C-alpha positions as CSV (number, residue, x, y, z in Angstrom):
1,X,147.1,78.3,87.4
2,X,150.1,79.8,89.1
3,X,150.4,81.0,92.7
4,X,147.4,83.4,92.8
5,X,143.8,82.4,93.2
6,X,140.9,84.5,92.0
7,X,140.2,85.9,95.4
8,X,143.8,87.1,95.9
9,X,144.0,88.6,92.4
10,X,140.8,90.7,92.7
11,X,138.0,91.0,90.2
12,X,139.1,94.2,88.5
13,X,142.7,93.2,88.1
14,X,141.7,89.8,86.7
15,X,139.2,91.4,84.4
16,X,141.8,93.9,83.1
17,X,144.3,91.1,82.6
18,X,141.9,88.9,80.7
19,X,140.7,91.8,78.6
20,X,144.2,92.8,77.6
21,X,145.4,89.2,77.0
22,X,142.5,88.3,74.8
23,X,140.8,85.9,77.2
24,X,143.8,83.8,78.5
25,X,142.6,82.6,81.9
26,X,146.1,81.8,83.3
27,X,147.2,84.5,85.7
28,X,150.5,86.2,85.0
29,X,153.0,87.0,87.6
30,X,152.6,90.7,88.3
31,X,155.5,92.7,89.8
32,X,154.9,93.7,93.4
33,X,153.4,97.1,93.8
34,X,155.9,99.9,94.2
35,X,155.8,101.7,97.5
36,X,154.1,105.1,97.2
37,X,156.6,107.9,96.6
38,X,156.6,110.4,99.4
39,X,155.9,114.0,98.4
40,X,158.8,116.2,99.3
41,X,158.6,119.8,100.2
42,X,161.4,122.3,99.5
43,X,163.1,121.4,102.8
44,X,163.3,117.7,102.0
45,X,160.7,116.8,104.6
46,X,157.6,114.8,103.7
47,X,154.2,116.4,103.9
48,X,153.0,113.8,106.4
49,X,155.9,114.7,108.6
50,X,154.9,118.4,108.4
51,X,151.4,117.5,109.4
52,X,152.6,115.5,112.3
53,X,154.8,118.3,113.5
54,X,152.1,120.9,113.3
55,X,149.9,121.0,116.5
56,X,146.2,120.3,116.1
57,X,144.0,123.4,116.1
58,X,142.0,124.3,119.1
59,X,139.0,126.5,119.9
60,X,141.3,129.5,120.4
61,X,142.6,129.2,116.8
62,X,139.1,129.6,115.4
63,X,139.0,133.2,116.6
64,X,141.7,134.2,114.2
65,X,140.1,132.7,111.1
66,X,138.9,134.8,108.2
67,X,137.5,133.9,104.7
68,X,141.1,133.9,103.3
69,X,142.5,131.7,106.0
70,X,143.7,128.1,105.4
71,X,141.1,125.7,106.7
72,X,142.9,122.5,105.8
73,X,144.3,122.1,109.3
74,X,140.8,122.3,110.8
75,X,139.5,119.5,108.7
76,X,142.5,117.1,109.0
77,X,142.3,113.8,110.7
78,X,142.6,113.8,114.5
79,X,141.0,117.3,114.9
80,X,138.2,117.4,117.5
81,X,134.8,117.3,115.7
82,X,133.6,120.4,117.7
83,X,136.6,122.4,116.4
84,X,135.9,121.2,112.8
85,X,132.3,122.1,113.1
86,X,133.0,125.6,114.5
87,X,135.7,126.3,111.9
88,X,133.4,125.4,109.0
89,X,130.5,127.3,110.6
90,X,132.7,130.4,110.7
91,X,133.8,129.8,107.1
92,X,130.2,129.5,105.7
93,X,129.0,132.4,107.8
94,X,130.8,134.7,105.4
95,X,128.5,136.8,103.2
96,X,130.2,135.3,100.1
97,X,128.2,132.1,100.6
98,X,124.9,133.9,101.2
99,X,124.5,135.2,97.6
100,X,121.3,134.0,96.1
101,X,121.5,132.5,92.6
102,X,118.8,132.1,90.0
103,X,118.5,128.4,90.9
104,X,116.8,129.0,94.2
105,X,113.3,128.9,92.8
106,X,111.8,126.9,95.6
107,X,112.9,129.3,98.4
108,X,109.6,131.0,98.7
109,X,107.3,130.1,101.6
110,X,104.0,129.1,100.1
111,X,102.5,128.1,103.5
112,X,101.5,131.7,104.2
113,X,98.7,132.8,101.8
114,X,98.4,136.4,100.9
115,X,94.9,137.7,101.7
116,X,92.6,138.6,98.9
117,X,91.8,142.2,98.3
118,X,88.2,143.4,98.8
119,X,87.7,144.2,95.1
120,X,88.8,140.7,94.2
121,X,86.4,139.2,96.7
122,X,83.6,141.3,95.1
123,X,84.5,140.0,91.7
124,X,84.4,136.4,92.9
125,X,81.0,136.9,94.5
126,X,79.7,138.5,91.3
127,X,81.1,135.6,89.2
128,X,79.5,133.1,91.6
129,X,76.1,134.8,91.3
130,X,76.3,135.1,87.5
131,X,77.2,131.4,87.3
132,X,74.3,130.6,89.6
133,X,71.9,132.5,87.3
134,X,73.1,130.7,84.2
135,X,72.7,127.4,85.9
136,X,69.2,128.3,87.1
137,X,68.2,129.3,83.6
138,X,69.5,126.1,82.1
139,X,67.6,123.9,84.7
140,X,64.4,122.2,83.5
141,X,61.1,124.0,84.2
142,X,59.9,121.4,86.8
143,X,63.1,121.6,88.9
144,X,63.3,125.4,88.5
145,X,60.6,126.1,91.1
146,X,62.2,123.9,93.8
147,X,65.7,125.3,93.0
148,X,64.4,128.9,93.1
149,X,62.8,128.4,96.5
150,X,66.0,126.8,97.9
151,X,68.4,129.4,96.4
152,X,67.5,132.4,98.7
153,X,67.8,130.2,101.8
154,X,71.3,128.9,100.7
155,X,72.3,132.5,99.8
156,X,71.2,133.7,103.3
157,X,73.2,130.9,104.9
158,X,76.4,131.8,103.0
159,X,75.9,135.5,103.8
160,X,75.4,134.7,107.5
161,X,78.6,132.6,107.6
162,X,80.6,135.4,106.0
163,X,79.3,137.9,108.6
164,X,80.1,135.6,111.5
165,X,83.7,135.1,110.3
166,X,86.2,137.3,112.2
167,X,87.8,140.0,110.1
168,X,91.4,139.5,111.2
169,X,94.3,137.6,109.9
170,X,93.0,134.9,107.5
171,X,95.6,132.5,108.9
172,X,94.2,132.6,112.4
173,X,91.3,130.5,113.5
174,X,89.9,129.3,116.9
175,X,91.9,126.0,116.7
176,X,95.2,127.8,116.2
177,X,96.1,126.2,112.9
178,X,95.8,127.3,109.4
């Protein structure tokens, strides 16, 4: 092996070299990496220098922001986090970002149940009584007498509970939770 060890060469660089050379494990001398070319603006000054010359934005600068403003200075390194947060808050407060799309299918609040209409409750009670009659008819004859005697008492208890229930918002109860 020449001067570089596996740790100095790096896994991906070594893997790439071995793959391109067909499995030769001896490291090749790679040329030193070239320094990154500085991006030049039309005035011949690097972009990093322009960023360094520009003062950091403050809270007063946020007042003049609009949707079409350049927000890049507000999210640059070195800007106070409170200034960044307020600038982004102002940006996303624009009505452009409040447009609902068709993908917001889970936006509905299903915690608040809509109350049942009176006619729907009547239909449910009718269906319950019809089902009760069918089940009573299907019961064996020896158990039918005991079930028939217990049915009016159970029906009276259900009716009494319905009458005792307050007729207000179905979400409210004495404990304060739904």
